[in-house]
N, C-alpha and C positions, 0 to 999 in steps of 0.2 A: 234740134235745129228749128222745129216749128214754133216752139215757144219763144225763141229768140226773135224770129220774124214778127210774131204777133206783138211782142213788147215794143219792138221798134215801130210797128204800125201804130200802136197806141200813142207813142210819143209824137209821131208824125201828125196824127189827127189833132193833137194839141197844137202843133205848129200851124196847121192849116187854119184852125179857128182863130188862133191868136193873131196871125199875120193878116187875116181877112179884115179884121177890125182895127188894124194897126193905126191907120191914119185918122180915124174918126173918134176913137174912144180913149179915155184915160186907162192907165194900167190896171187899176182895181176892177174896172168894168170888164176889161179884156179877160181878166182872170175868171170872173164869175161866169161870163158867157162861155168861155172855153170849157170850164168845168161842167156846165149844164149840157153843152153839146156833146162832150165826150161821154157823159153819163147816159144821154139818150142813145148814142151810137153803140155803146158797149153793154148797156144794162148794168154797169157797175158805177156806184156812187164815187164821184171824183171830187176831192176837196183841195183847194189851193189857199194857203194862208201866207201872210206877209206881203211885201210890196212886189208889184209887177211893173217893171220898167221897160220902156221902149227906147231903142237906139236907132238913129238914122245914119250915123257916120262913125267910124269907117265901115261898119257892117250894119245892114238893115236886120233888125232882129228884136227879140223879146227875151226878158229874163224874169223868171217867176221866183216866188218864195217856195216854201215847203209844199210838196205835192203828196197826196194820199189817194190810192186807188183801192176801193173796197174789194174784198174777196168774194168768191161764189157764195150764194146764200146758204149752201149746205155746210160751209166751213165754219169752224169755231176757233180758228187759230189767229184771227186778227187780219189786218189789211194784206192784200196781195202785194202791193208795191208802195213804198214810201221813199221820198228823196228830199234832201235838204233844199235843193234848187235845180231848175232846168234853165239852160240857155240855148236859144234857137236862133240861127242866122239864116236868112234867105237871100236869093238873088232877086233884086227888085223887078227886072224885066219879066220874071216868071209869073208875077202877080197878075199880068194882063192876059195870061193864057190859062189853060185848064190844069197844067202841071205845076207842081210845087218843087222847086229846086232848092234843097236845103244845103247851104254851104258849110254849116257848122251845127253840131248838136252836142251839148255837153250836159251830163247828169252828174251831180255831186252827191256822193254817199248814198246811192240808192240801195234799198234792201228789198229783195224779191223773195216771196214765199211761193214755192211750187208744190201743189198737193194733188195726190191721187186718192180719191175716196175708196172705201171698201168695195163699192159696187162698180168701180172702174171709171167714174167721172173724174175729169181733170179741171183744175181751176184756170188754166191758161187758155182755154178755148174762148176767146173773146174777139169782138170785131168781125164776126163771120155772119154773113147774111143767112137768116133762117135758123140761127142758133140762139137759144135762150141764155139768160145770164148764168144758168147753172152749168153751161158748157155742153149741153146736149141738144141735138136738133129735134124739133117737134116731130111727132109721129107722122110718117108718110112723106117727110121732106128730107132732102139730101143737103147736108151742109157743104158750102163751097166758099172759098176765099174770095173776097172782093178784091178787084184789081186796084192797087194803090198807084195813083198817078204822081209819082215823086221820084226824085233822085237824092242821093246823099253824098256830098263830097267827102265829108269826114264826120264821124261820130266818136266822141271821147267819153268814156265812163271811168270814173276813178273812185277808189275806196268802196266798191260795191260789195254786197254780201248776198249770196243766194243760198236759200235753205230748201231742201227737198224732203218731203215726207210722203211715204206710201202707206196709207192706213190699211191696205190689204195685206201687205207683207211685213209691215213695220220696219221697212227699210228707210234709213235716214242718212243724209250727209249734209255738210255745211261747206260752202266755198266762200272764203273770206279774202279780204284785201284784193278784190278782183279789179283789174283794169282792162279796158277794151278800146282798141283803136280799129274802127271800121270805116272803109272807104268804098263807096258805091255810087260812082258818078253817072252811070247809065242804068235805067231801070231794067232793061232787058240785057244788059251787059254783065260784066264780071264784078264781083265784090271781093276785096281782100280784107283779111281780119288778123289781128294779133291780140291775144288775150292772155292774162296771167292772173294767178290768184293763189290762195293758200287753202289746201284741202287736207284735213286731218293733220294740220300743223306742218305740212310739207308744201314747198312751192311747186306749182304746176303751170306750164305754159302751153298754149295752143296757137298755132298759126296756120294760115292756108288761104285758099282762093276758091270761090264758087263761081263757075263760068257764066251761067245763065240764071240770074237771080229771079227775074220776073217769071220765067218758065217754071222754076222751082217753086215759087210762091203759088203759082196756079196749079200745083200738083204734079208737075212734070219731073223729068229726070235731067240732071245737069252734071257736067263734068266737075270733079272736085279734087283738090289736093289739100291734105291736112297732115300736120305733124303735132304729136302730143309729146312734150318733154317734161320729165320730172327727175327728181333725184334717183339715180340708178339707171337712166337710159331714156330711149325715145321709141315711139311707135309712129309709123307713117302709113298713109293710105293715098293711093293715086288711082282714081277710077271715076265712077259715076254714083250719084246719090239722089234719092227722092225723099220727101218728107213723110212717107207712109209708116215706118222707115223702110228704106230700100237702099242696098249697097251692092256694088259689083266692081271689082278692080283688084289691084295688087297691094297686098298688105306686107309690110316689113317691120321687123322689130329688132332692136339692138339694145339689150339690157345687160349692162355689166354688173348690176346688182339687183337681181329680181326682187328680193325681199324689200329693199329700199323703195323700189318703184311701186310695189303693191301697197306699202305703208303710206305712200302719198295719196292713195285712193281709199284709205280707210281699212285696208286689210293688213293689220299689224300682227306682230308676233310670229310670223311665218319663218320656220327654220328649215331651209331646203338643203338636204344632204348634197355633198359634192357628187356630181355626175347626174343629178336630176334637175339641174337648172338654176344653180346659184347665179350663173351667168347664162343668158338665153339669147339666141338669135333665131329669127323666123323670117321666112319669105314664102308667099303662096298666093294663089288666086282665091280671093274671098268673094262670097255671095251671101247677102243677107236679105231674106224675104220679109214681107210685112208681118207674118206670123212668127217672127223672131227665130227662123230656122237658118242657121249659119252653116255654110259649107266651105271647106278648104280643099283645093286641088293643086297638084303640082307643088307640093309643099316640101320645104327643107327645114328641118328643125335641129337647132344646135343646143344641147344641154351640157354646158361645160365642155369637156373633151369628147363628148359623144355626138354623133351626127346620124339623123334619121330622115328618111323620106317617106312620103305616103299621102294619104288623104283622110279627111275627117268630116263628119256631119255632127253638128251640135245644135240641140234645141234649147233655146234660152227662155222659152215662154212659161216654164213650170216653176215649181218651188226651188229647184236647183238644176243645173245644166244636165242634159242627157247627151252622152257622147258615144259615137260609134266611129271607130277609126281602124285603119289598116296601116301599119308602120313596118318599114324595112330598114335594116342597118347592116353595116359590115361588122366591125368589132365594137362592142359596147364595154366600157370600163366603169364598173360600179364598185371598184375595190375599196373606196372610202366607206362603203356601207358595212364593211366587215367589222365585227365587234372587237374591241381591244381585249386581249387576254389578260392585261394587267388589271388588278383590282385594288382593294384597299391595301394599306401598308400598316405594318406593325412596328413596334419599337425595335431598335437595333440593340447593339451591345452597349458597353460603357461609353463608347465614343459618341453616343447620342444620334447615330444615323438611323436609317429606316431600312427594313428588309421587305422586299415585295412579297406579297401573299398572292399566290396564283389563284385565279378564279375568273368567272364570267363577269362581264361589266354589269355594274349596278346602276348605271346611268338610266334615268327614265326614258322610255320610248314614247315619243309623241306620235300617236297614230290618228290624230284628229283630221288629217288630210283625207282620210277615207270617207269622210262625210261631205266633202265639198261637191261631189258630183256622183251621178250614176253613169256607168260606162260599160262598153264592150269593145275591147281593143285587141286586135290580132297583131302579133309581133313575130317577125321572122328576122333572125340575126345570125351572122356567120359565127360569132363567138361572143361569150359574155364572161367578163371577169368580175366575180363577186368577192374578190379578196381572199377569203378562206376557200372558195371553190372556183375552179376554172372550167367553164362550160364551152363546148364546141357549137355545132349547128343547133339552133334552137328555134322551134316553132311552138308558139303557145297562144292561148286565148285567155285574156284577162277580163274577168267580169266583176264589176263593182256595183253592188246593190245595197243601199242603206247601211253603209259603213262596213260591209263585208266584201272582201276581195278574194276571188277564187282564181288561182293560176293553174289553168289546165295545160299540162305538159303533153302536147301531142307528139312531139319529137324533141328529145334533148340528148344530144351526143356529148358524153362526158366521160373522162377517164377510160377512153378506148371502148366504151360500151354505150348502151342505149337505156335511157330512163324515161318512163312514162308514168302518168298518174296525175295527181293534183295536190296543190299546196294552198292552204286557206289562212287568211288573216281576218279575224273578226273583232271589230271594236264597237259592237252594238251595246254591250254592257260590260265594259272592261276588255282588255286585249287578250286574245287567245290565238294560238297558231296550231295548225294540225294538218293532216293530210294522209293520203294513201299513195304509195309509190312502189313501182316494180323496176328492178334494175337487172340488166342482162349483160354478161361478159364485162363486168367492171374491173378495172385494174385496182385492186384493193390496196396495194402498196401506196400509190399516190393519193387515193381517196382517203384512207385512214390518216395519212400524214397531214392532209389538209383539214380533215374534219376533227380529229381528236389527238393530233400530235403523236400518233403511233406509227413508227417507221420500220418495225422489225418483221412485218408480215407481208410477204410478197407472193401474190397469186392473183388469178382472175376468178370471178364467181358471179352467181346470180343471187339476188336478194329481193325480199319484199318486206314492207314495213307499214304499219299504221300507227299514228302517234297523235298526241294532243298535249299542248302545254299552255299554261295560263299565267299571266303576270304582266306587270308594266315595265319590266326590265329583262334583259337577257338572262341575268342571274336567276330571277324568279321563274322564268319559263323553263330553263334547263333543270331546275330543282323540282319542278312539278310534272315533268314528262311522264306520261303513261301510254301504254299501247302494247303491241306485240309484233313479231316478225320472224323471219327465218333466213338462213344463209347456207349456201352450198357452193363449194369451190372445186377446182381441179387441182392439178399438181402445183406445189409451191414450196416456199422456203421460209423458215422462221430463223431470224438472225439473233445471235446472242446466247444460244444454248444448243448443245448437241445431245438430243434425247437418246440417240443410239448409243453413244458412249456412256451415258448415265445408266442405261439399262444393262449394259454388258460388264461394266467394271465399277460402277458407282463413282466414277470420276466426274466431278462437276467442274466445268470451266467454260470459257468462251468457245464459240463455234457456230455451226449452223445445223439446222434440222431440215432435211428434205422430206416432204410428205407427198402422198399420192392423192389424197382427197380430204376434205373437211366438210362436216355438216353440223348444223346447230339450229335450234329454235330458241326464242327468248320472249320474255315479257318485261314490261317496264312499269314501274310504280314509284311515285314520289322522286323522280329523277334518278332512279337506280335501274340498271338492266340486270335481270337475273336469268341464268342459263343453267340447266342441269343435264343436258343430253348431248354435249359436244362429243363428236367422234372424229378423231384424227387418225388416218390410216397411213402408216409408214411402210417402207419396203419389207421389214421383217418384224413389225410390231404394230400395235395399236395404242392410242392414248385417248382416254376419256377425260372430259373436263366438266367442271361445275364451279359456279362462283358468282360474284357480283362485280359489275362495272359501274362506277359512280359517274353518271353523265353530268350531274349537277356539281358534285364535289371534285370531279376530274381525278378520280383515283380508281384503283383496281385491287381486288382481292380474289384471286382465281387459282384453282388447283387442277393441274394436269396429272393424271395417273396413267402411266404407260404399262404395257404388259407385252411379253413375247408371244408371237404367234404359235399356235399348236403345230408340233412337228419340228420346231426349231431346236436343234440338239446342242448348239453351242451354249456353254454356261453363261448366264447373264443375270443381272439384277433388274427388278422393276422398281425404280425409285421415283415416287411422286415429286412433282416440282410445283412450288407455290410462287405465284407472281403477285407481289403486294407493293403498294406505294402509289405515289402520284404518277400521272401519265408521263410527265417529262422525265422521270428517272425512277422507274419501277425496279424493285429488287427481285431477282430471280434466284431462289434458293431451294435445295432439296429438303423435303419434309421427312426427316429421319424417323420420326415416330410412325408415320404412315408407312414408310419403307419397311420397318421391322414387322409391322402387322401384315404387310402384303407379302414379303419375301420369306420370313422365318416363322410363319404361323405354325407349321407342322413341328419344327424343331422346338418351338416355344412350348407347345402342348406336351411333347414328349418329356421335356425337362421338368415341366410342372408335375407330370405324373410320377416321374422318378423321385422328385422331391417329396411328394405325398407318400410314396412307398417307403422311402428311407425314414421318414418321420414315424411311420407306423412301426417299422422294425425297432427303431430306437426306443419308442414308447413301450413296446413289448419287452425288450431287454431290460429296461429300467424297472418295469413292474415286477419282473422275475427276481431281480436282485433285491428289491425291497421286501418281497415275500420271504425270501430265504433269511434275510437279516431278522425279520420279526419272529419267524419260527424259532430261530436259534435263541434269541434273547428272551422270548416269552414262553418258550417251550410249547409252542402251538404247532400241531400237525395239521397240515392242509391235505384233506383227502382228495382223491381224483374227482373232478367235477365240482369241487367246492371252492368258493372264493375265499380269499383271505379274510374278508369282512365276516363271512359266515362262520369261519373257524374261530375268529376272535370272539364273536358273540357266544358261541357254544362254550368256549373256555371260560368266559366270564360267568355264564349261567351255572356251570359246574362248580366253580369256586364259591359262588354265592350260596348254592345249595349246601355245600359242606359247612359253611359258616353258620347257617341256620340250625343244622343238626347239632352243632356243638353247644348251642344254647339250651338244649334239652338233656344233655348228659349230666 
């Protein structure tokens, strides 16, 4: 607001000088004198070119050609203000007094450059007593605004352009096609204004009223009403304001499309999930101090279907906002945040259709919003619907620091139990999620149904888990999960299989298994959960388990191995059961090979021993028959303790000796 007042003051000085010479000098002399006097008053070089004409009727006034006002001497960005022309009308009777009553002021196509230097100097600090052209007060002096003895019936600005550059933060914006209609008939009275323009390619409108303009210019506080409208909604303020800046009053907002509203102010590409403020409403008592500390009290915030109340303190003076807030809500619905279980599709049959392929969503997750602010927000809600998960009473502390959000779960009532711990989202160098949580007395039937589509396991239990996943999509995160944990339950039921019947008769079929307790520990690596020590206690048996659960692939390959308790005298079988397949439709089948090894091990060993013994007998009988045949055919006698081979060798040696003796006869 201060720079607007000073620009108006600059134009008014031009009017004063030009009108003072109106009756005595030609137009070009008026222009030169006006330019020199404005230069002397502001410390900025003013140049007027073109014809300067004077009118006496029907309006007393002056019309200039092109006007240029130089920038601060530290700027290298060109003139601060240029305009194709200025037109000023005055009330003749005011010329005989000390005040100037401007009946009309019109600027055609002005272009205004507002700059903030890296050291904090600003180029719009002009026309202030004790202030140099650089915009800074000399050492030991206090800058103060000179009182302007004027009124302004109406000011019109058309086709204006305002460009803002902050060399310290590199913040920039352009306001184009700007029009302004300002009415200020009494210096110490009210001023009304209507302005419109194009910012970031989107139309923006501002309208309102400042009650005590003179007091405001002198550094005081004045009542103000203002409304900002843009594509997507409106923001309104009704309260008091000072030029320091300083605000206090009621702030309301009604945004039916928050992303479109933000885009009008240069914040484009924002994709706000449903439930977090695609449509936004706000009402609260706002206070803004000169050091840019903003507070909201008695605040009601609407984020789509969600309603929250509370208070917040926001510091806007740093590199990014620092937020501290306390929020309360009844029921919060964030079900739209739930990831779709549908994934890619593959080719269908000959008909050319497509068959859904189950899996986690591969849609990229945009976590850039974690960098917009640093914050500490305490949230208390009666219930929270996350789509996949239904939570009850929730007390949490959310801390956001340099793109890392920590959700500290101080109390989370869910699935008839209590969950504590923390959940972390970190987007400092790529997105990762992790946490450590402890759950007590959780209804595992409803929890597993919501979490992993498993609905055959009904019991309550305690659990603890530590996990970490990395990736820019839910698919990547679930396939990278690593960590560890443990589970312990009380009495429960497994649907779809009767382990007791399997153990006693080997009869596999549908049914239920009632168990007394279950315990297991697990590790996670590359999106797979591995367990080797599951112990399931049944009334008359135990079952141990080991296997893999694919958290990323959404499948299971698990083996239950039951056995009868010691002392159980009824005949029964221990038949292992393998659960294998996708979560949505796993196959439960007996593992017969394991069953044979488990139940018939002794019988199998006896049979194998009997086979070995029978083989030896047959081999011995066959050897005896062969020996007898050879003895008969060859006339070989096998002595006791002599092998057939030895007897044959002796027979051959004897025959050979006889043949040699015949050679000498």
